[in-house]
C-alpha positions in Angstrom: 141.0 72.5 74.6 137.6 72.4 74.1 135.5 72.2 70.9 134.9 75.5 71.0 138.1 76.5 72.3 140.2 78.8 69.5 141.8 76.3 67.4 145.9 75.4 67.5 146.7 74.3 63.9 150.6 72.7 63.1 152.6 74.0 60.3 155.2 73.7 58.3 157.0 76.8 58.1 158.5 76.5 55.0 155.8 76.7 53.7 154.5 79.4 55.7 156.9 82.3 54.4 155.4 85.0 56.8 156.0 82.2 59.9 159.0 81.9 59.0 160.9 85.2 58.8 159.0 86.3 61.8 160.5 82.8 63.7 163.9 83.8 62.3 163.6 87.8 63.3 162.8 86.1 67.0 165.7 83.9 66.7 168.1 86.7 65.9 166.0 88.9 69.2 166.3 86.8 71.7 168.4 84.0 70.9 166.1 80.9 70.9 163.2 79.8 69.0 159.5 80.9 69.4 157.2 78.0 71.1 154.2 78.9 68.9 152.1 81.8 66.9 149.2 83.6 67.4 147.1 85.7 65.1 144.0 87.3 65.5 142.8 89.1 62.3 141.1 93.1 62.0 137.6 93.5 60.7 135.1 95.5 58.4 131.9 96.2 60.1 129.6 96.3 57.0 126.8 97.8 59.0 125.9 99.4 62.6 127.8 101.6 63.3 128.4 102.9 67.4 125.5 100.5 68.2 127.0 97.7 70.0 127.9 99.9 73.3 124.3 101.0 73.2 123.6 96.9 73.1 122.6 96.7 69.8 123.5 93.7 67.1 126.6 94.5 64.2 127.4 92.8 61.1 131.2 92.3 60.9 133.5 90.6 58.8 137.1 89.4 59.3 139.7 90.7 56.9 142.6 88.9 55.8 144.6 91.5 57.7 146.0 90.6 61.1 148.4 90.6 64.1 150.8 87.4 64.5 153.2 87.4 67.9 155.5 84.6 68.2 155.6 83.4 71.3 158.3 81.6 73.8 157.2 81.1 77.6 160.3 81.8 79.9 161.0 81.3 83.3 161.4 85.0 84.8 158.3 86.8 85.4 159.1 89.5 82.7 157.4 90.3 79.4 160.2 91.4 76.7 157.4 93.0 74.2 159.6 93.7 70.3 157.7 94.7 67.0 158.8 93.6 63.1 158.1 97.4 62.1 161.2 99.5 64.1 158.5 102.3 64.8 157.3 100.7 67.7 159.7 100.4 70.6 160.7 97.2 72.8 159.1 97.1 75.9 159.5 94.9 78.8 157.6 94.7 82.1 157.1 92.5 85.6 154.2 90.2 84.5 153.4 90.8 88.2 152.6 94.4 87.8 151.2 95.4 84.8 150.4 99.4 84.9 148.5 100.5 81.3 149.1 103.9 80.7 145.6 105.9 79.4 147.2 109.2 78.7 149.4 107.9 75.9 147.7 104.5 73.7 150.8 102.9 72.8 151.3 99.8 71.0 152.5 97.4 73.9 149.2 99.0 76.4 147.1 97.2 74.0 149.0 94.4 74.7 149.3 94.6 78.3 145.0 94.8 78.1 145.0 90.9 77.0 147.4 90.0 79.6 145.9 91.7 82.5 142.4 90.6 81.5 143.0 86.6 81.3 145.7 87.5 84.5 142.6 88.6 86.4 139.8 86.5 84.9 142.0 83.0 86.2 143.6 84.9 89.1 147.3 84.0 87.9 149.6 84.7 91.2 152.7 83.5 89.2 152.1 83.9 86.0 154.6 83.0 83.1 157.3 84.9 81.6 156.9 85.8 77.7 159.2 86.8 74.7 157.2 88.1 72.4 157.5 89.2 69.0 154.8 91.0 67.1 153.9 91.5 63.4 150.6 93.4 62.0 149.6 94.1 58.7 146.2 96.3 59.5 146.8 99.7 59.0 147.6 101.6 62.4 144.3 104.0 63.2 142.4 103.2 60.3 139.4 101.7 61.7 139.8 98.2 61.0 140.4 97.3 64.6 144.1 96.6 64.9 144.2 97.4 68.2 141.3 95.1 69.2 143.1 92.5 67.2 146.0 92.9 69.3 144.3 93.3 72.6 142.7 89.7 71.4 146.1 88.7 70.2 147.9 89.0 73.3 144.5 87.5 75.3 145.3 84.3 73.7 149.0 84.9 74.0 148.7 84.3 77.6 146.2 81.7 77.8 148.4 79.8 76.2 151.6 80.4 78.0 150.0 79.6 81.0 148.1 76.7 80.2 144.7 77.5 80.5 141.8 77.1 78.2 138.4 79.5 77.2 135.7 79.0 74.5 135.8 81.6 72.2 133.2 83.7 73.7 134.5 83.6 76.9 137.9 84.8 75.8 135.6 87.3 73.4 133.8 88.8 76.4 137.1 88.8 78.5 139.1 91.2 76.1 136.5 93.1 75.0 136.1 94.1 78.8 139.9 94.3 79.5 140.3 96.8 76.2 138.8 99.4 78.2 141.8 99.5 80.6 143.1 101.6 77.8 140.2 104.2 78.8 138.1 103.3 75.6 134.1 102.6 76.6 133.8 100.2 73.5 131.2 97.7 73.1 132.3 93.9 72.1 132.0 93.9 68.4 135.9 94.4 67.7 137.1 91.6 70.2 134.1 89.6 69.2 134.3 89.1 65.3 138.1 89.1 65.9 137.9 85.6 67.6 134.3 83.9 66.5 134.8 84.9 62.7 134.7 82.0 60.1 135.8 81.9 57.0 133.6 82.5 53.8 131.1 83.9 56.3 129.9 87.4 58.1 128.6 87.5 61.6 125.5 88.9 63.1 126.8 89.5 66.6 124.5 89.7 69.3 125.4 91.0 73.0 124.0 89.8 76.6 124.7 87.0 75.7 127.2 87.3 73.4 126.5 85.0 70.6 127.3 85.2 66.6 125.5 84.3 63.7 126.2 83.3 60.0 125.5 86.1 57.2 125.8 84.6 54.0 126.9 87.4 52.1 125.4 87.9 48.4 126.8 87.0 45.1 128.0 88.9 42.5 129.7 91.8 44.7 132.9 92.1 46.2 133.3 94.8 49.6 136.3 96.9 49.3 137.8 98.5 52.2 139.6 102.3 51.2 141.4 104.0 53.5 141.3 107.7 53.5 144.6 108.2 55.4 143.5 110.5 58.3 144.4 109.0 61.3 142.3 108.4 64.1 142.9 106.5 67.5 139.7 106.1 69.5 142.1 106.1 72.7 143.9 109.2 72.4 141.1 111.3 71.5 137.7 112.0 73.4 135.3 112.0 70.6 134.3 108.2 70.8 133.7 108.9 74.6 131.3 111.8 74.0 129.4 109.7 71.6 129.2 106.8 74.5 128.4 109.2 76.7 125.7 110.8 75.1 123.9 107.8 74.4 124.0 107.1 78.2 122.3 110.1 79.1 119.4 109.9 76.6 119.0 106.4 78.0 118.9 108.1 81.5 116.6 110.7 80.5 114.6 108.4 78.5 114.0 106.0 81.4 113.4 108.7 84.0 110.6 110.0 81.6 109.1 106.6 81.4 108.8 106.3 85.1 112.1 103.5 84.8 114.9 103.1 87.2 117.2 105.5 85.4 120.1 104.7 87.6 120.3 101.2 86.7 120.0 101.9 83.0 123.1 102.0 81.1 122.2 101.6 77.3 119.3 102.2 74.7 118.8 99.1 74.3 117.6 98.6 78.0 115.0 101.2 77.5 113.5 99.3 74.4 113.6 95.9 76.6 112.1 97.6 79.1 109.6 98.8 77.9 108.6 96.2 75.6 108.1 98.3 72.4 109.5 98.2 68.7 112.3 100.0 67.2 109.8 102.0 65.3 108.2 102.6 68.4 111.6 103.9 70.3 111.9 106.6 67.4 108.6 107.9 68.6 109.3 108.1 72.2 113.3 110.0 71.2 110.4 112.7 69.3 108.4 112.9 72.1 111.1 113.0 74.9 114.1 114.5 73.9 114.6 118.2 71.9 117.3 118.0 69.0 119.1 121.3 70.4 122.1 120.4 72.5 121.5 119.9 76.1 123.8 121.3 78.6 125.1 119.8 81.7 123.0 121.8 84.2 119.8 121.2 81.9 121.0 117.1 82.3 121.4 117.7 86.0 118.1 119.7 86.3 116.2 116.6 84.2 117.7 114.1 86.6 117.6 115.6 89.8 121.4 116.0 90.3 124.8 117.6 91.3 127.6 118.4 88.6 129.2 116.4 91.0 127.3 113.7 90.8 127.0 113.9 87.0 130.6 113.4 87.2 131.4 111.0 89.1 128.0 108.6 89.0 127.9 108.7 84.7 130.5 111.0 82.9 133.7 108.7 81.8 137.0 110.2 82.7 138.2 112.3 79.3 134.5 113.5 78.8 134.4 115.4 82.6 135.0 119.1 80.7 132.5 118.4 78.0 129.5 121.1 78.6 127.1 120.1 76.0 125.6 116.9 74.9 123.5 115.9 71.3 121.2 113.3 73.1 118.1 112.9 70.5 120.4 113.0 67.0 122.6 110.1 68.7 119.8 108.4 70.0 117.9 108.5 66.5 121.1 107.2 65.2 121.0 104.2 67.3 117.1 103.3 67.1 117.3 103.4 63.5 117.5 99.5 62.6 119.3 98.9 59.6 121.8 95.9 60.6 118.4 93.6 61.4 117.1 94.6 57.9 120.7 93.7 56.6 120.6 90.8 57.6 117.3 89.6 56.4 117.8 90.8 53.1 120.8 88.3 53.0 118.8 85.6 54.5 116.1 85.8 51.6 118.7 87.0 48.7 115.9 88.7 46.4 116.4 89.4 43.2 117.3 93.1 44.2 119.7 92.0 47.0 122.4 94.0 46.0 120.3 97.1 45.3 118.6 97.3 48.9 121.7 96.6 50.6 123.5 99.4 48.8 120.9 101.7 49.9 120.9 100.7 53.7 124.8 101.5 53.4 124.1 104.7 51.8 121.6 105.3 54.7 123.6 104.8 57.4 126.7 106.6 56.2 124.1 110.0 55.8 123.7 109.2 59.6 126.7 109.0 60.5 127.6 112.0 58.9 124.8 113.7 60.1 122.6 112.0 63.2 126.3 110.9 64.7 128.9 113.4 63.6 131.4 110.7 63.1 132.5 111.0 59.2 135.1 113.9 58.5 135.6 116.0 54.7 138.4 113.1 53.4 135.6 110.1 54.3 132.7 112.0 52.6 134.5 112.6 49.6 135.6 109.2 49.4 132.4 108.0 49.8 131.1 110.4 47.3 134.0 109.5 44.8 133.4 105.4 45.0 129.7 105.9 44.7 130.8 107.8 41.3 133.0 105.1 40.3 130.0 102.1 40.5 129.7 101.0 44.1 126.2 100.2 44.5 126.5 101.1 48.5 129.5 102.8 50.7 130.2 104.0 54.0 132.5 104.8 56.9 133.8 101.6 58.8 134.6 101.3 62.1 134.7 104.6 65.1 134.8 107.1 62.0 136.6 110.8 62.1 138.8 109.2 59.6 140.3 105.4 58.9 138.5 103.9 56.2 135.0 103.2 54.0 134.1 100.0 52.9 132.0 99.6 49.4 129.9 97.0 47.9 131.0 96.3 44.1 129.7 94.7 41.3 132.5 91.9 41.0 132.2 92.6 37.3 133.4 96.6 37.7 136.0 95.3 40.6 139.3 96.0 38.4 138.0 99.6 37.0 136.4 100.5 40.2 140.1 99.9 41.9 141.7 101.6 39.2 139.2 104.8 39.3 139.1 104.9 43.0 143.0 104.8 43.0 143.2 107.8 40.7 140.6 110.4 42.2 141.6 110.1 45.8 145.0 108.6 46.0 147.0 110.4 43.2 145.1 113.5 42.4 147.2 116.6 41.0 147.5 118.3 44.3 148.4 115.7 46.9 149.3 111.8 46.3 148.9 109.6 49.0 150.7 106.6 49.9 149.0 103.9 48.4 150.2 100.7 49.8 148.9 97.5 49.4 146.4 97.6 52.4 145.4 101.5 51.7 142.9 100.0 48.9 141.3 96.1 48.6 138.7 94.2 47.9 138.5 91.6 50.8 136.5 88.5 51.5 135.4 87.0 55.2 138.6 85.5 57.0 138.9 83.5 59.8 139.1 84.0 63.3 142.1 84.2 66.2 144.2 80.8 66.0 147.2 79.1 67.2 149.8 77.4 65.2 152.5 75.5 66.1 155.3 74.1 64.2 154.4 70.8 62.7 
């Protein structure tokens, strides 16, 4: 392993009840013991939603909840996958013929994304077969990146089983690309933080080239995650990819209006870079060039001087071909509002009123997600209001949205009352009682990134 490769940690299984249990279940299932274990954490994004795929920096941290896989490399060229949760069915396939079904984003397809990404990167003609047992503690479809954690875990499993090494940054980039096999046009934040995270610090993640900078969060506040219990799988619907396409189309129209080579421009960040202007100036250009009313596909084709067939074949993703109108002005305005760098600056400079300033940015971010990006939902809005009502300094949706979780910044001395009150107000109302598991409402600290464990 190189110095900046994911770490390998020798552990005493007796001191690790979860690993011990996983080993016992693995042995019962496959008739032999695992050779190693891999874990990759979920994440919470503190600020900067839906901007990573536009080329802009984001500010997430890893959480304690994770995906863990027990692995035994085998002589047969077959991958056998099992899950400790009986809701997820066993799956097996030849390692030489990876087929990823985009129409049904089932759990094993995310594993196959990571597997295929590593195989293709190294051109492995004779990859190792594996028996794998997975155990996950990240609530699924909750906006905490259970799917990306699984892709990263599978990438690291495949790397280790085949005796290959990569730096963390290379592994993160491969995992980000390979999750697109399932049809989601993601930006790379989730995979990057899952692999690059370090305990005790959030990270500013920047792209092209990928790099991660520590961001020390202020003292005196805890970050609390609350699950709206509305499930949203971004690969199972077209909401997410429609937003990616709206940003891509806004990029094309803004580029063309400024005489740039619009065919080569894909991300809103590219336009800013090529024009060499500030984010504030980009907001002015959006006001000048784009109109707030939705654009029909006919109008977009007319603006770009292309046919509908060219638009569908060259620009639109597979599951957005039938969409007839796109909102470009609102999406571009959301992306070009620079809350992430402001958040980082406040954390670095730590003024006396840092918590208030950060809270304000989180509130503004939620309003923008709700109104300009339209990726919230009534339950998330209600949960944000409840969190603010019971003492959060800032609260917002986190992850893709349309369901999933909120993240709130809460003064440490108010934390216990906050948790009690939110529990009562959102999860235990008269008209509904939502399942309040350990991972529905919890305070979290920045956790560490992906790791390999071996028995000491």
